[in-house]
Residue, then its C-alpha position, 0 to 999 in steps of 0.5 A: m711362942t714358936t710358930p708351927i712349921p707348915a706341913e709341906t715345909a716339914d715334909d720337905a725338911r724330912r725329905y732332904r735331911p741328909d743321913p748321916t748328917v755333918l754333926t753325926a759324922l763330926t761326933s763319930p770317929r769312924l764316920l769322920t775318918r771315912e769322910v776325911l780319907a775320902g776327901l783325901v783321895v778325891g783331892l789327889a784325883l782332882i789334880p790331873e783332871a783340873i790341869a787337863f781341863s785347863i789345857i782344854a780351855g786354853v788357860d794356865p793350869k793354876v786356873g783349873l786347880f784354883s777353880a777345883f778348890i773353890m768349887a769344891t769348898s763352896i758347893a760343900f756349903l751351898g749345894g743341895r746334894p751332900a757328898m757330890i764333888s764339883a770342880a773344873t770339868g771338861a764339858v764346861a771347858l769345851v764350851i768356854a774355850p773360844v772366849a779365852r782364845e779369842h777375847g782374853m782372860d778378862m772376858f773369860i772370867a767375866t763369862v764364868m761369872l755371868a754363867g753363875v748369874f744365869q744359873i741362879l736365875l734358872a734356879v729361881a725359874g724352877v729349871a731343876k724341876l725339869i729333871r723329872f721329865i728325863p726318862r730312865s732310859v736317858m739317865v742310863g744312857f747319860v751314865n753309860a756315856l760318861s763312863i765311856l768318856v771318862f774311861a777313854a780319857q784315861v787311855p792316853h796314860v796307859i798307851g804309848v808309855p814305858w813298859m813298867v806302867y803295865p805291871l803297875l797298872t795290874i797291881a793297882i787294879v788288883v789292890l782296887v778289886f781285892m782291898p775292899k774285901l779285906t777292909k773298908i776302913v781306909p779307902a782302896p783308892l788311897i791304898t792304891i796311890v800309896i802302894i804304887t807311889g812307894i814302888v815307883v819311888v823305892f825302885a826309881v821307876d821312870v813312869p809319867t807322874v803328876s808333875d809331868q802334866g803341868e806346873l803346880p802353883r806355889s801361891l794361894p788364889e787371889l781376888f780377880i776382878p775382870h777389867v771389861p767394859l760394862t757395855w751391851q756389846t760385852f754382854t752380847t759377846i759373852a752371853p751365848y757362851s755363859l748361857a751354854m756353860a750354865l745349861v751344860g753345868l746345870m744339866e751335868s750337876l742335876m743328872t749326877a745328883k740324881l744318880v747319887d740319890e739312887i746310889t745312896d737311896t736319899h733325896s737331894n734338893k735340886t733347886r738348892e743345887s742349881w743356885g748353889q752351882g751358880a754361886a760357886n761359879m761366881i765365887s770361882g770367877l772372883f778368884g780367877g777360876m774357870g768355874g765348873c760343875a759336878m764331876i761324875g768320876q770324882t763323885m763316884i770315887n767319893v760316894r761309891a769307892s770311898g763310901a762318903r755321904t756328907r759335905i765333909s768329904t766334899f769340903m776336904a777334897g777342896a781343902f786337900l787339893l789346895i794343900f797338895v798343890v801349894v804346900l806339898g806340890d813336890i810330893v804330889g808331883m811324884i804320884p804316878m799317873v797310872a795309879l790315878a788312871a787305874i782308879m778312874m778306870m775301875v770307877c768307870v767299870d763300876t759306874f757303867d750300867w752293865h745290866s742295861i746291855r745284858p741280852s736278857t735285859l735287851k730282850m725284856l725291855p721295849k725296843s724304844e727304851t733301848f733305842v733311846m739309851i743307845a741314841t743318848v750314848a752315841v750322841v754324847v760320845t760323838t759330840g763330847n757334849l752331855a747337854i746335847g746328848v741328853v736333849v737328843g735323848v729326851f727328844v727321841a724318847s718324847v717322839l717315840f712316846v707320842r708315837r706309841v700313845a697315838h696308836f692307843v686311840t680307838v673308835e668303835r661304831t654301832v648302828t641301832e634304830a636309825v642312830a649311829r653311835y661312835v665310842v671314842r677311847g684314848e687320849l686325844f691330842f695332836a698326834s692321835s687326833n690327826d686321823l680321827t676324822t677318817q674313822f667316821r663313815y659319813t655317807h653311810d650313817p643314818d640321820q642321827v649320830v652320837i659321838d660318845m667321849k666318856e672313855s676319852h680325854v681331849w688335851d689340845a686345840s688340834t683335837v677340838a678342831a678335828l671334832d669341829a671338822i667331823v661335825t661340819k662334815y655331818e651337817a653338810l650331809g644333813t646329819n644331826v650330831e650329838i657329842t656326849g660323855m665329855n669329862a669336865y676338862t674336855e667339856t671346858l676346853h671344847t666349849r671355849l675353843s669350838g667354832g673359833l679355830g677357823 
């Protein structure tokens, strides 16, 4: 006899069910081809990024490459957002770079593994649910800032380079723009890489290639157990970096997952994604990797440019990456950097929310929304730190919201038959209740005052203290005060706190 699934569990299962599923893709040659080719393109795009991030972190290029392989293949099984790509990232590299420089490789890997533990603990604590408190304006700023950062990272590949890079860049952009109009069977980025590489090889064009970015490894990743003393001093040394890495990684991953949700019109399990990222980072550390998180650029190549929708593409991206660097390193090293840079640039152009900066949009939206978006973009671009930008954006949005809501409280006074009646309307909390005591005409009111609260709601102790102050002032003048119309929550809070706040 089968046990019926609780309603909530069944609803959640339907909500998070991917479409199409892995099984559907495996039984459909068209879908499977799309997923595999998408993984092929992303695998190629991961190589120069992983090498670059290894340099930022101050470690050998193979550390970033192996980390990209392990993160992608692990998150394909563990993550909560199908088709999202996780690998070594610049945001994580910047956070933990001081550890490798100051304490060595063993402490560096221990930091990565501890960050994974922190991410799992944060997932258990329900940190993923906080994503709902990130306003749309911050989300738009996050996407626009990342587009700017990723685009800027490609500029060195097209500035101060041999002149032949520019006609190749033009050809690449033309292919990326017009090829999807002709066919979507083969992803345009893959066609671009093949065409540009073919031109460079056939005509012996001397332009920067992938091999110029760093030496590719020739062996498989091996198990790496960091030799660090298991002491409190070790923990206190690496914990701040691990926690910072955990927070930055989760924030970027959850924001990217939310973006993919919107693009694909599907839901994803953010809690599973959180602990999946933690587990993937721990596995990455065990094999000497630098860890990482979701990558918005490669994810957009996978989801938007290549049309991938399942975990197959994520797994294949990692698998192809390993094959490319270990088995086909010489061939992959021939790929011109301009081809990969063109792909990333076009992805950034497509990802940037151009609607958010149109004059008609700016005129229609409240100025506070636009300010929050611009503040988020400015902080992220200036600091290069996504976490700081998002936190600042949420803080600014919260302050502006509180300021706006605080002005919605009104107090209306009427005097009839020796009774002054005050009707209070609006949400009363620390920001809106600070001026509440100034809205009453204490010395001009008759001996009976009624404060009608039926159109208001008390949220905190600050408001209860303000009401107590009003009553105290009236009583000092010999005026009788009656507070009426409180809803159940307000009355409970008022009864519990009134008279005990000093």
